DSSP file (Angstrom, degrees, kcal/mol; ACC not computed):
  #  RESIDUE AA STRUCTURE BP1 BP2  ACC     N-H-->O    O-->H-N    N-H-->O    O-->H-N    TCO  KAPPA ALPHA  PHI   PSI    X-CA   Y-CA   Z-CA
    1    1 A E              0   0    0      0, 0.0    33,-2.0     0, 0.0     2,-0.4   0.000 360.0 360.0 360.0 134.9  124.8  101.8   17.2
    2    2 A L  E     -A   33   0A   0     31,-0.2     2,-0.4     2,-0.0    31,-0.2  -0.987 360.0-171.4-125.4 127.6  126.9  101.3   20.3
    3    3 A R  E     -A   32   0A   0     29,-2.4    29,-2.6    -2,-0.4     2,-0.4  -0.956   2.0-167.7-118.8 138.0  125.6  101.9   23.8
    4    4 A R  E     -A   31   0A   0     -2,-0.4     2,-0.4    27,-0.2    27,-0.2  -0.987   2.8-172.9-125.7 133.5  127.8  101.9   27.0
    5    5 A D  E     -A   30   0A   0     25,-2.9    25,-2.8    -2,-0.4     2,-0.4  -0.992   3.5-179.7-125.0 131.6  126.5  101.8   30.5
    6    6 A L  E     +A   29   0A   0     -2,-0.4     2,-0.4    23,-0.2    23,-0.2  -0.998   5.5 175.4-130.2 129.0  128.8  102.2   33.5
    7    7 A M  E     +A   28   0A   0     21,-2.7    21,-3.2    -2,-0.4     2,-0.3  -0.993   5.6 179.0-134.7 140.8  127.6  102.1   37.1
    8    8 A G  E     +A   27   0A   0     -2,-0.4     2,-0.3    19,-0.2    19,-0.2  -0.992   5.6 171.0-136.6 147.5  129.3  102.2   40.4
    9    9 A L  E     -A   26   0A   0     17,-2.6    17,-2.4    -2,-0.3     2,-0.5  -0.995  25.2-136.7-152.8 155.0  128.0  102.2   43.9
   10   10 A V  E     -A   25   0A   0     -2,-0.3     2,-0.5    15,-0.2    15,-0.2  -0.954  20.9-160.8-114.5 133.4  129.2  101.8   47.5
   11   11 A V  E     -A   24   0A   0     13,-2.1    13,-3.1    -2,-0.5     2,-0.4  -0.946  10.2-178.4-116.7 130.5  127.3   99.7   49.9
   12   12 A E  E     -A   23   0A   0     -2,-0.5     2,-0.5    11,-0.2    11,-0.2  -0.994   5.6-171.3-126.1 126.0  127.4   99.8   53.7
   13   13 A D  E     +A   22   0A   0      9,-2.3     9,-1.5    -2,-0.4    -2,-0.0  -0.970  13.4 179.2-121.2 121.6  125.4   97.4   55.8
   14   14 A D  E     +A   21   0A   0     -2,-0.5     7,-0.2     7,-0.2    -1,-0.1  -0.159  24.8 159.6-110.8  36.7  125.1   97.8   59.5
   15   15 A A        -     0   0    0      5,-0.6     5,-0.1     1,-0.1    -2,-0.1  -0.186  42.2-134.6 -58.6 153.9  122.8   94.9   60.2
   16   16 A D        +     0   0    0      3,-0.1    -1,-0.1     2,-0.1     5,-0.1   0.472  68.0 109.6 -90.8  -3.3  122.7   93.5   63.7
   17   17 A G  S >  S-     0   0    0      1,-0.1     3,-1.4     3,-0.1     4,-0.2  -0.220  82.5 -83.2 -72.9 162.6  122.9   89.9   62.8
   18   18 A S  T 3  S-     0   0    0      1,-0.3    -1,-0.1     2,-0.1    39,-0.1  -0.470 110.8  -4.6 -64.0 128.8  125.9   87.6   63.3
   19   19 A N  T 3  S+     0   0    0     -2,-0.2    -1,-0.3    37,-0.1    38,-0.1   0.709 107.7 102.0  62.6  22.6  128.5   87.9   60.6
   20   20 A F    <   +     0   0    0     -3,-1.4     2,-0.7    -5,-0.1    -5,-0.6   0.258  46.0 104.0-120.1  12.0  126.3   90.3   58.6
   21   21 A D  E     +A   14   0A   0     -4,-0.2    32,-3.3    -7,-0.2    33,-0.9  -0.854  52.6 142.3 -89.0 115.8  128.0   93.6   59.5
   22   22 A Y  E     -AB  13  52A   0     -9,-1.5    -9,-2.3    -2,-0.7     2,-0.4  -0.985  47.9-140.3-151.7 160.4  130.0   94.5   56.4
   23   23 A E  E     -AB  12  51A   0     28,-2.1    28,-2.4    -2,-0.3     2,-0.3  -0.997  31.7-176.3-121.0 129.6  131.2   97.3   54.2
   24   24 A A  E     -AB  11  50A   0    -13,-3.1   -13,-2.1    -2,-0.4     2,-0.4  -0.910  19.4-157.0-130.0 153.1  131.2   96.6   50.5
   25   25 A H  E     -AB  10  49A   0     24,-2.1    24,-2.5    -2,-0.3     2,-0.4  -0.995  18.0-176.6-127.3 133.3  132.2   98.3   47.3
   26   26 A Q  E     -AB   9  48A   0    -17,-2.4   -17,-2.6    -2,-0.4     2,-0.3  -0.984  10.8-178.3-135.8 144.2  130.7   97.3   43.9
   27   27 A V  E     -AB   8  47A   0     20,-2.3    20,-2.5    -2,-0.4     2,-0.3  -0.995   6.9-174.9-137.3 141.6  131.2   98.4   40.3
   28   28 A S  E     -AB   7  46A   0    -21,-3.2   -21,-2.7    -2,-0.3     2,-0.3  -0.976   3.5-174.5-136.6 150.1  129.3   97.2   37.2
   29   29 A A  E     -AB   6  45A   0     16,-2.8    16,-2.5    -2,-0.3     2,-0.4  -0.997   0.5-173.7-145.0 141.6  129.7   97.8   33.5
   30   30 A K  E     -AB   5  44A   0    -25,-2.8   -25,-2.9    -2,-0.3     2,-0.4  -1.000   5.5-164.3-139.3 137.1  127.6   96.7   30.5
   31   31 A L  E     -AB   4  43A   0     12,-3.0    12,-2.2    -2,-0.4     2,-0.4  -0.984   8.2-173.6-121.8 124.7  128.3   97.1   26.8
   32   32 A S  E     +AB   3  42A   0    -29,-2.6   -29,-2.4    -2,-0.4     2,-0.3  -0.932   6.5 175.0-118.7 143.4  125.5   96.7   24.2
   33   33 A S  E     -AB   2  41A   0      8,-2.5     8,-2.8    -2,-0.4     2,-0.4  -0.997  34.5-115.5-147.9 141.6  126.0   96.7   20.4
   34   34 A H  E     + B   0  40A   0    -33,-2.0     6,-0.3    -2,-0.3     3,-0.1  -0.624  33.7 179.1 -72.4 129.9  123.8   96.2   17.4
   35   35 A L  E     -     0   0A   0      4,-2.8     2,-0.3    -2,-0.4     5,-0.2   0.883  53.5 -28.3 -98.2 -74.1  125.1   93.0   15.6
   36   36 A I  E >  S- B   0  39A   0      3,-0.8     3,-3.4     0, 0.0    -1,-0.3  -0.991 102.2 -30.9-145.7 148.8  123.0   92.3   12.4
   37   37 A A  T 3  S-     0   0    0     -2,-0.3    -2,-0.0     1,-0.3     0, 0.0  -0.148 129.5 -16.2  46.6-118.1  119.5   92.9   11.4
   38   38 A S  T 3  S+     0   0    0     -4,-0.1    41,-2.9     2,-0.0     2,-0.5   0.119 111.4 111.3-102.7  21.0  117.3   92.8   14.6
   39   39 A L  E <   -BC  36  78A   0     -3,-3.4    -4,-2.8    39,-0.2    -3,-0.8  -0.842  42.5-176.2-103.6 128.1  120.0   91.1   16.7
   40   40 A W  E     -BC  34  77A   0     37,-2.8    37,-2.6    -2,-0.5     2,-0.3  -0.879  10.5-150.0-116.7 150.5  121.8   92.9   19.5
   41   41 A G  E     -BC  33  76A   0     -8,-2.8    -8,-2.5    -2,-0.3     2,-0.4  -0.915  10.4-170.6-119.3 150.2  124.7   91.6   21.7
   42   42 A Q  E     -BC  32  75A   0     33,-2.2    33,-2.1    -2,-0.3     2,-0.3  -0.995   6.8-174.8-137.4 144.1  125.5   92.5   25.3
   43   43 A V  E     -BC  31  74A   0    -12,-2.2   -12,-3.0    -2,-0.4     2,-0.3  -0.985  12.7-176.6-131.3 146.7  128.5   91.8   27.6
   44   44 A D  E     -BC  30  73A   0     29,-2.0    29,-2.0    -2,-0.3     2,-0.3  -0.966  12.0-170.1-142.4 158.4  128.7   92.7   31.3
   45   45 A F  E     +BC  29  72A   0    -16,-2.5   -16,-2.8    -2,-0.3     2,-0.3  -0.991   6.4 178.9-144.2 143.3  131.0   92.6   34.2
   46   46 A S  E     -BC  28  71A   0     25,-2.1    25,-2.7    -2,-0.3     2,-0.4  -0.994   6.2-169.6-143.9 150.3  130.6   93.3   37.9
   47   47 A A  E     -BC  27  70A   0    -20,-2.5   -20,-2.3    -2,-0.3     2,-0.4  -0.998   3.3-177.5-139.7 136.1  132.8   93.1   41.0
   48   48 A R  E     -BC  26  69A   0     21,-2.0    21,-2.9    -2,-0.4     2,-0.5  -0.995   2.7-172.4-136.1 128.0  131.9   93.4   44.6
   49   49 A I  E     -BC  25  68A   0    -24,-2.5   -24,-2.1    -2,-0.4     2,-0.4  -0.984   9.3-175.3-123.7 123.0  134.4   93.3   47.5
   50   50 A A  E     -BC  24  67A   0     17,-2.9    17,-2.2    -2,-0.5     2,-0.5  -0.957  16.7-156.7-125.8 139.6  133.1   93.1   51.1
   51   51 A D  E     -BC  23  66A   0    -28,-2.4   -28,-2.1    -2,-0.4     2,-0.3  -0.967  19.4-149.4-109.7 124.7  134.9   93.3   54.5
   52   52 A Y  E     +B   22   0A   0     13,-2.9   -30,-0.3    -2,-0.5   -32,-0.0  -0.761  21.4 177.6-101.1 140.7  132.9   91.6   57.3
   53   53 A D        +     0   0    0    -32,-3.3   -31,-0.2    -2,-0.3    -1,-0.1   0.499  44.0 115.2-113.1 -12.1  133.1   92.8   61.0
   54   54 A G  S    S-     0   0    0    -33,-0.9   -36,-0.1     1,-0.1     3,-0.1  -0.062  75.0-114.4 -64.0 163.2  130.6   90.3   62.6
   55   55 A P        -     0   0    0      0, 0.0    -1,-0.1     0, 0.0   -37,-0.1   0.642  54.9-128.7 -74.1 -15.8  131.6   87.7   65.2
   56   56 A G        -     0   0    0      7,-0.1     2,-0.4     8,-0.1   -37,-0.1  -0.297  27.3 -61.6  95.3 178.0  130.7   84.8   62.9
   57   57 A F    >   -     0   0    0      3,-0.1     3,-1.1     1,-0.1   -38,-0.0  -0.827  33.6-133.8-104.7 143.0  128.6   81.7   63.3
   58   58 A G  T 3  S+     0   0    0     -2,-0.4    -1,-0.1     1,-0.2     5,-0.0   0.814 105.1  51.2 -63.1 -32.0  129.4   79.0   65.9
   59   59 A F  T 3  S+     0   0    0      1,-0.0    -1,-0.2    -3,-0.0    -3,-0.0   0.465  93.4  80.9 -91.8   0.5  128.9   76.2   63.5
   60   60 A I  S <  S-     0   0    0     -3,-1.1    -3,-0.1     1,-0.1    -1,-0.0  -0.935  70.9-150.4-106.5 118.0  131.3   77.6   60.8
   61   61 A P  S    S+     0   0    0      0, 0.0     2,-0.5     0, 0.0    -1,-0.1   0.828  81.6  41.9 -61.5 -37.2  134.9   76.8   61.6
   62   62 A V  S    S-     0   0    0     -6,-0.0    39,-0.2     0, 0.0     2,-0.1  -0.954  86.6-128.5-116.9 120.7  136.5   79.9   60.0
   63   63 A R        -     0   0    0     -2,-0.5     2,-0.5     1,-0.1    -7,-0.1  -0.411  26.7-113.9 -66.5 136.1  134.8   83.3   60.4
   64   64 A R        +     0   0    0      1,-0.2     3,-0.1    -2,-0.1    -1,-0.1  -0.611  43.7 163.6 -73.0 122.5  134.2   85.1   57.1
   65   65 A K        +     0   0    0     -2,-0.5   -13,-2.9     1,-0.4     2,-0.3   0.669  65.5  10.6-108.0 -31.2  136.4   88.3   57.0
   66   66 A E  E     -C   51   0A   0    -15,-0.3    32,-1.2   -44,-0.0    33,-0.4  -0.988  57.8-171.2-149.1 154.2  136.2   89.1   53.3
   67   67 A Q  E     -CD  50  97A   0    -17,-2.2   -17,-2.9    -2,-0.3     2,-0.4  -0.984   4.8-163.2-149.9 137.5  134.4   88.1   50.2
   68   68 A E  E     -CD  49  96A   0     28,-3.0    28,-2.9    -2,-0.3     2,-0.5  -0.979   4.0-170.4-121.9 133.7  134.8   88.9   46.6
   69   69 A V  E     -CD  48  95A   0    -21,-2.9   -21,-2.0    -2,-0.4     2,-0.5  -0.971   3.4-175.6-127.4 116.9  132.2   88.3   43.9
   70   70 A F  E     -CD  47  94A   0     24,-2.4    24,-2.9    -2,-0.5     2,-0.4  -0.950   7.0-167.4-112.0 129.2  133.1   88.7   40.2
   71   71 A G  E     -CD  46  93A   0    -25,-2.7   -25,-2.1    -2,-0.5     2,-0.3  -0.937   8.2-178.1-120.8 141.7  130.3   88.4   37.6
   72   72 A Y  E     +CD  45  92A   0     20,-2.6    20,-2.9    -2,-0.4     2,-0.3  -0.990  10.9 172.7-135.1 141.0  130.6   88.0   33.8
   73   73 A G  E     -CD  44  91A   0    -29,-2.0   -29,-2.0    -2,-0.3     2,-0.3  -0.996  19.1-167.3-151.5 157.4  127.8   87.7   31.3
   74   74 A V  E     +CD  43  90A   0     16,-2.4    16,-2.5    -2,-0.3     2,-0.3  -0.980  15.1 179.8-138.2 149.8  126.8   87.7   27.6
   75   75 A A  E     -CD  42  89A   0    -33,-2.1   -33,-2.2    -2,-0.3     2,-0.4  -0.996  20.1-149.0-149.5 149.4  123.4   88.0   26.1
   76   76 A L  E     -CD  41  88A   0     12,-2.5    12,-2.0    -2,-0.3     2,-0.5  -0.987  17.3-165.8-116.5 133.2  121.7   88.1   22.7
   77   77 A V  E     -CD  40  87A   0    -37,-2.6   -37,-2.8    -2,-0.4     2,-0.6  -0.974   6.9-159.0-125.2 122.7  118.6   90.2   22.2
   78   78 A W  E     -CD  39  86A   0      8,-3.1     8,-2.3    -2,-0.5     2,-0.7  -0.887   8.6-155.9 -99.5 121.3  116.3   89.9   19.2
   79   79 A V  E     + D   0  85A   0    -41,-2.9     6,-0.2    -2,-0.6    -2,-0.0  -0.857  16.8 174.8-100.1 111.0  114.2   93.0   18.7
   80   80 A F  E    S-     0   0A   0      4,-1.9     5,-0.2    -2,-0.7    -1,-0.2   0.844  71.5 -23.5 -83.0 -36.8  110.9   92.1   16.8
   81   81 A C  E >  S- D   0  84A   0      3,-1.7     3,-1.2   -43,-0.1    -1,-0.3  -0.935  82.6 -79.5-162.4 172.7  109.4   95.5   17.0
   82   82 A P  T 3  S+     0   0    0      0, 0.0     3,-0.1     0, 0.0    34,-0.0   0.757 130.2  37.6 -56.7 -23.3  109.8   98.6   19.3
   83   83 A N  T 3  S+     0   0    0      1,-0.1    33,-2.6    32,-0.1     2,-0.4   0.534 112.7  58.7-105.4  -7.8  107.6   96.9   21.9
   84   84 A L  E <   +DE  81 115A   0     -3,-1.2    -4,-1.9    31,-0.2    -3,-1.7  -0.976  53.9 149.2-134.2 127.8  108.6   93.3   21.7
   85   85 A S  E     -DE  79 114A   0     29,-2.3    29,-2.9    -2,-0.4     2,-0.3  -0.962  24.5-150.0-146.5 164.2  111.9   91.5   22.1
   86   86 A A  E     -DE  78 113A   0     -8,-2.3    -8,-3.1    -2,-0.3     2,-0.3  -0.968  16.0-168.4-133.5 151.1  113.4   88.1   23.2
   87   87 A D  E     -DE  77 112A   0     25,-2.4    25,-2.0    -2,-0.3     2,-0.3  -0.958  15.0-162.9-141.0 158.8  116.7   87.4   24.9
   88   88 A A  E     +DE  76 111A   0    -12,-2.0   -12,-2.5    -2,-0.3     2,-0.3  -0.993  23.6 179.0-136.6 138.3  119.0   84.5   25.8
   89   89 A F  E     -DE  75 110A   0     21,-2.8    21,-2.0    -2,-0.3     2,-0.4  -0.944  25.5-157.5-142.2 159.4  121.8   84.9   28.3
   90   90 A Y  E     +DE  74 109A   0    -16,-2.5   -16,-2.4    -2,-0.3     2,-0.4  -0.993  19.2 180.0-132.5 133.2  124.7   83.2   30.2
   91   91 A R  E     -DE  73 108A   0     17,-2.7    17,-3.1    -2,-0.4     2,-0.4  -0.999   6.6-167.8-135.9 136.5  126.0   84.6   33.4
   92   92 A R  E     -DE  72 107A   0    -20,-2.9   -20,-2.6    -2,-0.4     2,-0.4  -0.972   1.3-166.5-124.5 139.6  128.8   83.3   35.7
   93   93 A Q  E     -DE  71 106A   0     13,-2.7    13,-2.5    -2,-0.4     2,-0.6  -0.994   5.7-160.9-124.5 132.6  129.7   84.4   39.2
   94   94 A D  E     -DE  70 105A   0    -24,-2.9   -24,-2.4    -2,-0.4     2,-0.6  -0.965  13.2-168.0-110.1 117.2  133.0   83.5   41.0
   95   95 A I  E     +DE  69 104A   0      9,-2.9     9,-2.1    -2,-0.6     2,-0.3  -0.935   8.4 177.2-112.8 119.2  132.6   83.9   44.7
   96   96 A D  E     +D   68   0A   0    -28,-2.9   -28,-3.0    -2,-0.6     2,-0.3  -0.905   3.9 164.8-123.2 149.5  135.7   83.8   46.9
   97   97 A S  E     -D   67   0A   0     -2,-0.3   -30,-0.2   -30,-0.2     6,-0.1  -0.968  50.0-112.5-153.3 161.9  136.2   84.2   50.6
   98   98 A N  S    S+     0   0    0    -32,-1.2     2,-0.5    -2,-0.3   -31,-0.1   0.694 107.4  66.9 -69.5 -16.5  138.8   83.6   53.3
   99   99 A S  S >  S-     0   0    0    -33,-0.4     3,-1.9     1,-0.1    -1,-0.1  -0.917  77.5-146.3-108.3 125.7  136.3   81.0   54.6
  100  100 A A  G >  S+     0   0    0     -2,-0.5     3,-1.4     1,-0.3    -1,-0.1   0.753  96.0  71.0 -62.4 -23.3  135.7   77.9   52.5
  101  101 A S  G 3  S+     0   0    0      1,-0.3    -1,-0.3   -39,-0.2   -38,-0.0   0.710 102.5  43.6 -65.7 -18.9  132.0   77.9   53.7
  102  102 A F  G <  S+     0   0    0     -3,-1.9     2,-0.4     2,-0.0    -1,-0.3   0.136  90.7 103.4-115.4  21.1  131.4   81.0   51.6
  103  103 A R    <   +     0   0    0     -3,-1.4     2,-0.3    -7,-0.1    -7,-0.2  -0.825  40.9 133.2-101.2 140.9  133.1   80.1   48.4
  104  104 A S  E     -E   95   0A   0     -9,-2.1    -9,-2.9    -2,-0.4     2,-0.3  -0.979  42.1-130.2-169.9 169.1  131.2   79.0   45.3
  105  105 A D  E     -E   94   0A   0     -2,-0.3     2,-0.4   -11,-0.2   -11,-0.2  -0.953  20.8-162.4-125.7 148.3  130.7   79.4   41.6
  106  106 A R  E     -E   93   0A   0    -13,-2.5   -13,-2.7    -2,-0.3     2,-0.4  -0.997   6.8-170.7-137.9 130.8  127.4   80.0   39.9
  107  107 A N  E     -E   92   0A   0     -2,-0.4     2,-0.4   -15,-0.2   -15,-0.2  -0.987   9.0-172.9-120.0 130.0  126.4   79.5   36.2
  108  108 A Q  E     -E   91   0A   0    -17,-3.1   -17,-2.7    -2,-0.4     2,-0.4  -0.985   7.2-178.6-126.4 134.1  123.1   80.8   35.0
  109  109 A V  E     +E   90   0A   0     -2,-0.4     2,-0.3   -19,-0.2   -19,-0.2  -0.991  24.6 133.8-126.8 135.4  121.5   80.2   31.6
  110  110 A G  E     -E   89   0A   0    -21,-2.0   -21,-2.8    -2,-0.4     2,-0.3  -0.956  30.5-154.5-164.8-176.6  118.1   81.7   30.7
  111  111 A G  E     +E   88   0A   0     -2,-0.3     2,-0.3   -23,-0.3   -23,-0.2  -0.966  13.1 175.9-162.0 167.7  115.9   83.6   28.3
  112  112 A G  E     -E   87   0A   0    -25,-2.0   -25,-2.4    -2,-0.3     2,-0.4  -0.985  26.8-115.0-167.8 175.3  112.9   85.7   28.3
  113  113 A I  E     -E   86   0A   0     -2,-0.3     2,-0.5   -27,-0.2   -27,-0.2  -0.986  22.9-157.8-124.8 134.8  110.4   87.8   26.4
  114  114 A T  E     -E   85   0A   0    -29,-2.9   -29,-2.3    -2,-0.4     2,-0.5  -0.960   8.3-176.5-117.2 129.8  109.9   91.6   27.0
  115  115 A F  E     -E   84   0A   0     -2,-0.5     2,-0.5   -31,-0.2   -31,-0.2  -0.984   9.8-160.5-123.2 119.1  106.8   93.4   26.0
  116  116 A R              0   0    0    -33,-2.6    -2,-0.0    -2,-0.5     0, 0.0  -0.865 360.0 360.0-101.7 128.6  106.8   97.2   26.6
  117  117 A F              0   0    0     -2,-0.5    -1,-0.1     0, 0.0   -34,-0.0   0.341 360.0 360.0-132.8 360.0  103.5   99.0   26.8
């Protein structure tokens, strides 16, 4: 069995704070597939591009005008019964901006248990 999920959305934020006025576009996609026995696999991707209009912060030398966030992830899901599953995942985000103060990379590793009732 193969399931595909595709989601897209447009975000517009008119906050009154310094450097927090922006217009952003985001798209996300996730693909899930049964692997073997009770094991499922998932891969996902997301992209968010934002243009900032705010005046900036006085203590940051280069005002942020744009920022791009790309995310990639993989997960394994073990389904024990219809109501109980466990998962393990890895997710990476690459965050780029015209201002070095807003650039970073993020790696997340985790796991969990889901009980549906």
